[in-house]
C-alpha positions as CSV (number, residue, x, y, z in Angstrom):
1,M,87.2,110.1,109.2
2,E,85.0,112.7,110.8
3,K,81.8,111.1,109.5
4,E,83.0,107.7,110.9
5,L,83.6,109.3,114.3
6,E,80.1,110.7,114.2
7,Y,78.7,107.3,113.2
8,I,80.3,105.4,116.1
9,N,78.6,107.9,118.5
10,S,75.2,107.6,116.8
11,S,72.2,105.3,117.6
12,K,72.9,103.6,114.2
13,F,76.2,102.1,115.4
14,K,76.2,98.5,116.4
15,L,79.2,97.4,118.5
16,G,80.7,94.2,117.0
17,E,79.5,94.7,113.4
18,Y,82.8,96.1,112.2
19,L,86.5,96.0,113.2
20,Y,88.9,98.8,112.7
21,M,92.5,98.0,112.1
22,G,95.4,100.5,112.5
23,M,97.7,99.7,109.5
24,G,101.2,100.9,109.1
25,T,104.5,100.1,107.4
26,T,107.9,99.2,108.7
27,K,110.7,101.7,108.2
28,N,113.3,99.0,107.5
29,G,112.8,95.9,105.5
30,G,111.1,97.2,102.4
31,N,108.1,99.0,103.9
32,Q,106.3,95.8,104.9
33,K,102.6,96.4,105.8
34,V,101.8,95.6,109.4
35,C,98.7,95.8,111.6
36,L,99.3,98.0,114.7
37,S,95.9,97.8,116.4
38,V,92.4,96.2,116.2
39,A,89.3,97.6,117.9
40,Y,85.5,97.8,117.7
41,K,85.6,101.6,117.4
42,I,87.8,103.8,115.1
43,D,88.9,106.2,117.8
44,Y,90.3,103.4,119.9
45,A,92.0,101.7,117.0
46,L,93.6,105.1,116.2
47,K,94.7,105.7,119.8
48,K,96.3,102.3,120.2
49,A,98.0,102.4,116.9
50,L,99.5,105.8,117.7
51,Q,100.7,104.5,121.1
52,F,102.3,101.5,119.3
53,E,104.0,103.9,116.9
54,V,105.5,106.0,119.7
55,L,106.9,102.9,121.4
56,N,108.3,101.4,118.3
57,N,110.4,103.6,116.1
58,E,110.4,101.0,113.3
59,V,106.8,101.5,112.3
60,T,104.7,104.3,110.9
61,L,100.8,104.5,111.1
62,K,99.3,105.1,107.6
63,S,95.6,104.3,107.8
64,I,92.7,102.7,109.6
65,N,90.9,100.0,107.7
66,K,87.2,99.2,108.4
67,V,86.4,95.5,108.0
68,K,83.0,93.9,108.4
69,V,83.2,91.1,111.0
70,G,83.6,87.8,109.0
71,D,85.0,89.4,105.9
72,T,88.7,89.3,104.9
73,E,88.8,92.5,102.8
74,K,88.5,96.1,104.0
75,C,85.3,97.9,103.0
76,K,86.8,101.4,103.7
77,E,90.2,102.9,104.3
78,F,90.8,106.1,106.3
79,I,94.1,107.8,105.7
80,V,95.8,109.1,108.8
81,T,96.7,112.7,108.2
82,K,98.6,115.2,110.2
83,G,95.3,116.8,111.3
84,I,94.0,113.4,112.5
85,R,97.2,112.8,114.5
86,E,96.9,116.2,116.2
87,W,93.2,115.5,117.0
88,A,94.1,112.1,118.6
89,A,96.9,113.5,120.6
């Protein structure tokens, strides 16, 4: 995820080319996959997904998916680790 954070702050980054989706699972109901946030930058998707997780005890943030605008499949998945959670706090 560090390289992606560097990328969004570089001159190569084009706002609107990709979407970042904060993905999690529900604690009850069989670990259903849910989208917690959507943003144009990975740091904002992470921030909003973590805020949602704090407000809703029933979900757990697992990853941030990178999706090219217009596509329906992720092109990259970033697992949210303890270190990333501490960095974002």
